[in-house]
C-alpha positions in Angstrom: -73.7 -0.9 133.0 -76.9 -2.9 131.0 -76.2 -5.7 129.2 -76.4 -5.0 125.3 -79.4 -6.9 123.5 -79.4 -8.9 120.9 -80.8 -6.9 117.6 -84.2 -8.1 117.2 -86.0 -8.6 113.5 -88.4 -6.6 112.7 -91.8 -8.0 111.7 -92.3 -7.8 108.2 -89.2 -9.2 107.9 -89.8 -12.4 110.6 -93.1 -13.0 108.6 -91.8 -12.0 104.9 -88.2 -13.8 104.5 -89.9 -17.2 104.3 -92.4 -16.4 102.0 -90.0 -14.3 100.0 -87.5 -16.7 99.6 -89.5 -20.0 99.1 -91.2 -17.8 95.8 -87.7 -17.0 94.7 -86.5 -20.5 95.7 -86.2 -21.7 91.5 -83.1 -24.4 90.1 -83.3 -22.5 87.5 -82.8 -19.4 88.6 -78.9 -17.6 89.6 -78.3 -16.6 92.4 -78.1 -12.8 91.6 -82.0 -14.0 89.7 -82.5 -14.7 93.3 -81.9 -11.8 94.7 -83.5 -9.7 92.5 -86.5 -11.7 92.4 -86.8 -11.4 96.9 -86.8 -7.8 95.9 -89.2 -7.9 93.1 -91.8 -10.1 95.6 -90.7 -7.3 98.9 -92.3 -4.8 96.1 -95.2 -6.4 95.2 -95.9 -6.9 98.8 -94.6 -2.9 99.7 -97.3 -1.5 97.4 -99.9 -3.1 99.4 -99.9 -1.2 102.0 -99.6 -3.2 105.3 -99.5 -1.1 108.2 -99.4 -4.1 111.3 -97.7 -7.1 111.4 -101.5 -9.0 111.0 -101.8 -6.8 107.8 -98.3 -7.5 106.6 -99.0 -11.8 107.2 -101.9 -11.0 105.1 -100.7 -10.2 101.9 -97.7 -12.1 102.8 -99.5 -15.7 102.5 -102.1 -13.8 98.9 -98.9 -13.1 97.1 -97.6 -16.9 97.2 -100.8 -17.9 97.1 -101.2 -16.0 93.8 -97.4 -17.3 93.7 -98.6 -21.3 93.9 -102.0 -20.7 91.5 -100.4 -19.6 88.7 -96.8 -22.2 89.1 -99.4 -25.4 89.4 -101.6 -23.2 86.0 -98.6 -23.6 84.3 -97.2 -27.1 85.3 -101.0 -27.9 83.6 -101.3 -25.5 80.7 -97.6 -26.6 79.9 -98.5 -30.7 80.1 -101.3 -29.8 77.9 -101.4 -30.1 74.3 -103.1 -27.5 71.5 -106.3 -30.4 70.8 -107.0 -30.8 75.3 -106.8 -26.6 75.5 -109.3 -26.3 72.7 -111.3 -28.6 74.7 -110.9 -27.7 78.1 -111.7 -24.1 75.8 -115.1 -25.1 73.8 -115.6 -27.6 77.7 -115.5 -24.5 79.8 -117.1 -21.3 77.4 -119.7 -23.9 76.8 -123.0 -22.7 78.2 -126.4 -24.8 79.4 -129.4 -24.2 79.0 
């Protein structure tokens, strides 16, 4: 009689559970909304169709990096006044010869 082996999580779960939980970890979110957000993150990652652990890891990091950029941009832009936003738009869209 063999000794039962402990259940091992899938490579996807090992690689992505922390990423999905980190993205969904917002203080203003309810537990229900966090669970929904985790499911959304998994759905986005699955939409890429990763086929091996390396692709799973890279897609997960890509989704996380996208969230970091969006969150940072939101913080920066929410701190800008309308005048600053207009000035930024003029400066970034002006072409110099």
